[in-house]
N, C-alpha and C positions, 0 to 999 in steps of 0.2 A: 546877523552879526557874529553870534557864537559859532554858527556853522562855518562861516568864512574863516574865522580865526583857527578853527580846527583843521580846515582844509589847508590853510597856509602852513600850519605846523606839520601836517602829513607830507606836504610837498618838499620839506627839508630832507626827507628820507628817501627820495626817489633818485634813480640813476646809478645805484650800486650793483656790482656784479654778484652772482650767486656765491662765489667764494668769499667775498667780503661779509656777506650775511652769515655764512657758516663760521667765519673767524669771530664775528660778533657773538654768535651763539655760544661757542666754546669758551670765549672770554667771560661771558656772563656766568656760565656754569662753574668755571674755575674760580671766579671772584666771589660768587655767592657761597662757595664752599670754603673760602679763605677766612676762617673764623679764628685761627690761632693768633694772627698778627694783632687785631684790635685788643686782644686780652692777654697778650704775651707778658707785658710788664706786670699785670695783676696776678697772673698765674705764677710768675717767678717770685713775686713779693709775698703774696698771700697764701698760695698753696704750697710752695716749696720753702718759703721762709727765708729767702735770700735778702741781704742788705741792699740799700740803694746803690752802693758802690758795685756790688756784684751784678745787680740788674743792669747797671750802666755798661759793665764790661761785656756781658752777654749780648746786649744790644749793639755794642761795638763790633763783636764778632759777626752779628747779623749783617751789619753794613759792610764789613770787609768781605764777607762771602758774596754779598750782592755785587760789590765792585768787581770781584774776581769773575763772577758769572757773567756780568755784563760785558767785560772785556773779552772773555773766551767766546761768548755767544757771537759777538761781532766779528772776531777773527775767523772763527770756524764757519760762520755763515758764508763768508767770502770764499773759503777753501772747499767746503763740502756741501754747501747749500743750506738755506734756512729751514727747509722741510724736515730734513733729518735731525737738525738741532732742536726744533720744536717738539718733535715726537720723543726724542731722547730726554729732553728736559722735563716735560710734564710727566711722562711715564715713570722715570727714575725718582723724581722728587716726590711723586705720589706714594711710591713704595717706601721711601725713606721716612715720610711722615708717620706711617704705621709704627715704625720702630722708635720714633722720637719720644713717645709717651713713656717708654721704659727707662729713659735716661734722666736721672734726677740729681746727679752731682754737679757742682759748679764747673769743674774742669771738663767733665763729659759734655755738658751742654754748650760750653764755649766751642769745643771742637765740632760737635754735631750740628749746631746751628750754622757754623761757618760752612761745613760741607753741604748741608741742604740748600743754603742760599746760593752757593757756588753753582749748583746744578739747576736750581729753580729759576734763577735770574739770567741764565743763558737764553731763556725764552723771550725776554723783552726785545733785545736788538733783532733777534731772528723774526719776531712778529712784525717789527717795523719794516724790515726788508720784505716780508711777505706782502705787506700793504703796497709796497712799491711794485711788486710783481702782479698783484691781482686787481689793483685800483687804477682807473684812468688818471692821467696826470691832473686833469682839471677837477677830479673828485678827491684828490689825496687829502687835503685838509679836512674835508667833511668826513672822509673815511676814518681818519685819526680821531675825529670827534665822536663818530659813531661807536668806535671801539672803546673810547673813554666813557661814553654813556653806558655801555655794557658793564664796564668796570665799576662804575658808580652805582648802577642799578643792582649789581651783585653785592656791593658793599651796603646798599640800602637794606637788602634782604638778610645778608649774612650776619651782621652784628646782633640784630634783634633776635634772630633764631639762635645765634651762638649764646646769647645771654640766657635764653630759656634752656638750652642744652646744659649749660653750666649749673643752673639752679636745680635741674632735675636728674642729670646723669653725672655731672662733674666735668672738669677740664679734659679728662681723657677722651670724652666723646668728640671734642673738637678735632683731635688728631685723626680720628677715624674718618670724619666727614671731609677734612682737608685732603687726605689721601685718596679717598674714593672719587671725589670730584675731579682731582687732577687726572686720574686714570680714565674716568668716563669722558672728560672733555677731549683728551687726545685720541681716544678710540673713535669718537664721532668725527674728528678732523681727519684721521687716517682713512676712514671709510668713505667720506663724502668729498674730500678735496684731493685732487691729483697733484703730484709734484710738478712744479713749473720752475725751470732753471733760471730764466731771465724774464724781465718784463719787457714789453714792447718799447717802453720808455728807455730802458737801458740799451736795447738793441740799436737805437738810433745814435748812440754815442760812439764817436771815433776813439778807439782805445788809446791813440796817441795823445788825445786831448785830456784824458782823465787825470794824468799825472802832472798837469801844468799848475795845479794848486795843491797846497798841503794844509791839512787841518791844523798843524802845529804852528803855521805862520799866519793863521787867521785871527788877528788880535781882537776884532769885535766879537767873534765867536767865543773866545776865552773870557772876555769881560762878561759876556752874556751868561756863560756857564756859572760865573760867580753869583749872578742874580738867581739862576736856577738852584744853585746850592743853598742860597739863603731861603728861597721860597720852600724848598724841600725841608729845611730845618724847621720852619714855621709849621708846615703842614703835618710833619711827623709828630709834633707835639700832641696831635689828636690821638695818637696811638701809644705814646710813651708817658708823658707827665700828666696829661689831662685825665685819663681814666683813674689815676691815683688821686688826683685833686678832687674829682667827683666824689670819691668815697670819703676822703679825709676831711674835706671842707663842708660837703653837703650831704654826706651819708647816702649817696645814690647806690642802688643795686646795680648788678651787671646788666640787667634788662633795661633799666632806665638809661644807663650809659650807651647801650646798644641803640636805644631809640634816638638819642641825640645824633649818633652816626648815621642812622637810617634817615633822619631829617635831612642831613647833608646830601645823601644819595638821591633822595626823592626830588629835592630842589634842582639838582643837576640834571636829572632825567627830564624834567619838564621845561627847564629854562635854558640849558646850555646850547642845544642845537639851534634854536631860534636866535639866540644872542650871537653865536658864531656866524650864522648865515647872514644876519644883518650887518655885522662888522665886515664880513667878506664882500658883500655887495657894495658897501660904502668905501671899500679899499683903504681902510685906516691902516696906518703903519703898525706892523705887528709888535715891534720893540716898544713903541709908545703905549700900546694896549697892555703889554706885560708890565710896563712901568707903573701904570695906573693900578693894575691888579695887585702888584707887590705892595704899593703904598696902602691899599685897602687891607691886605692881609696883615701887614705890620700894625696898622692903626687899631685893628680889632683886638689885638693882644692886650692893649692898654685897658680895654673894657673889663678884663678879668681882675684888675686891681680893685674893682668894686665886688667884694666877696661876701656881702651880707644877704644877697637876693639871688635865689636859684634861677630866676628868669634871665639873669645876665648870661648864663650858659647858652640859652637858646638864641638870644640876640647876637652873642658873639659868633655862634655857629652860622647864623644866617648871613652875617657880614663876611665872615671867613669864606663861606661858600661862594658868595658873589665875587670876591677877589680871586678865588680859585678858578672860577669859570672864565675869567679874563686871562689868567696867567697860563694855565697848563695847556689848553688847546693851541694857543698862539706861540707858546714856547716851543712846543713840538714842531709847529709849522715853520717858525723862524729857523730852527736848527736844520730842518730839511731844506729850506730855501738857501742856506749858506753852503750846502754841499754841492760840489761839482757833480754833474750827471754821472751816475754809475758808482759814486762813492757815498751814497746815502747811508749805507749800512755802517761804514766806519764812523761817520759823523754821529749817527744815532747811538752807536755803542758808547762813544765818549759822552754824549748827552745823557744816556741812561746812567753812566757811572757817576755823574754829578749828583744824581738823586740817591745813589747808593752811598756816596760820601756824606751826603746830607743826613742819612740815617745814622751814620756813625756819630757825627757831631751833634745831631738832635738829641739822641738818647743820652750820650755821655755828658754833654753840656747841661742839658735839662736836669739830669739827676744830680750833678754837682751844684747847680744853681739853687735847687730846692733845699740843699743842706747849708746854704749861706745864712749866717745870722748876724744881726746888729749892724748892717751896712748903712751908712749915712749917705744919702744922695740929695743935694739941694735942700738940706735941712730935714728931709724925711727919712725915716728908718724903714728900710726895705729888707725883709728877711724871707727865706724859704720861697714859697710859690710866688709871692708878691715880687721878689727880685727877679725871678725867672720871667714873669710876664713883662716887666719893664725892659729886661734885657732883650727878649724876643721882639718886642715892639720896636725898639731902637734899631735892631738888626734889620727889620723889615723896611724901615725908612731908608737905611743905607742901600739896601737892595734896589729900592725904587729909583734912587739917584743913579746907581750904576746902569740900570736898564735905560734910563733916560739919556745917559751918556752914549750908550750904544746907538740909540735912536739918532742922536746928533751926528755920530760918526758915519752911520749908514746913509744919512741924507747927503753928507759931503761926498761919499763914495758915488752916489747916484748922480750928483751934479758933475763930478769929474768925469764920469763915464759918458754923460751926455755931451760934454765939451769935446772929448776925444772923438766921439762919433761925428760931431759937426765939424 
């Protein structure tokens, strides 16, 4: 029984090309070394002594840089190719991380974080386009999931190790590790993967047909992006307000905060691919799955209103992770499915930007919320972190409704399409 279950799990990872596995490897190396992000708000607040408002603005610059990078990465991938953009992005951002540790003023960090993220997040849409080039069309959703597994496995290892580095070396060590892993990952990619201009999938596209649809006229896609924005706002609380909450409410060390994030990554590593494969086989509607996942992500934020028991942090993380496993793989897949053939890069650039925008709203809104005092809601007084969790939970419920609306619209589109064919 156990052997059969293990074999079924292994079967989910078959059928990928060599290039996809190398992309997965460099993604893991890069994400395992991404130790600055989970502790950035703590570094700014506790090590540099910035106010909540200043931390919020630096996180806003992080998100603005991420949006700029995502847009540039998508546009430039179409013009000069994803391969060059991936190499430039990781190599340059790695070198920039070395210098970031020496910038400690508020104004300097606002500018530096913006520039680094503008370069670093050019990688994301370029990487999505590379999956279109190196993965077979029938494997594309699983390839996206495989890369996401590498991201989460990297996050599973990174925060716990990062917590130990902070306790023994200090925050400066994180910048060195981040820079080295960026450079190492892209050197492996450059050495082992040859540039490929187009995918066979794109080669089959008639250029005259590509321009028959515009991303800016795709109403269901834009409604769906609002759901993505909301799920991103909820998810980024794990890296902005939650690490501060761990310390202020439960007096957790950086290492224990890292363990909570590691728990998230380990669950995803073992559970996400089987869940995705099962849902794919059953051919459930992707927008409906995202809707369910968004409801779950929103609902678990309400658990944090119970602030007397440390175990609630683990329960919340477990439920959040389950919602995340339903949302993110199928949000990626839905965005790809809406794109006309050959325009995947453009759609994925805008899709990536929704999460960059989420980082802006997540950080600033969260920091403003936790400074709220004496607010009465339905006879209950909600202040600080309590207000933030109630706000985020409500936002998640709204996101779930929006995604369900997209599900209804898409079903009508499919029915109309069938009528036209008949």
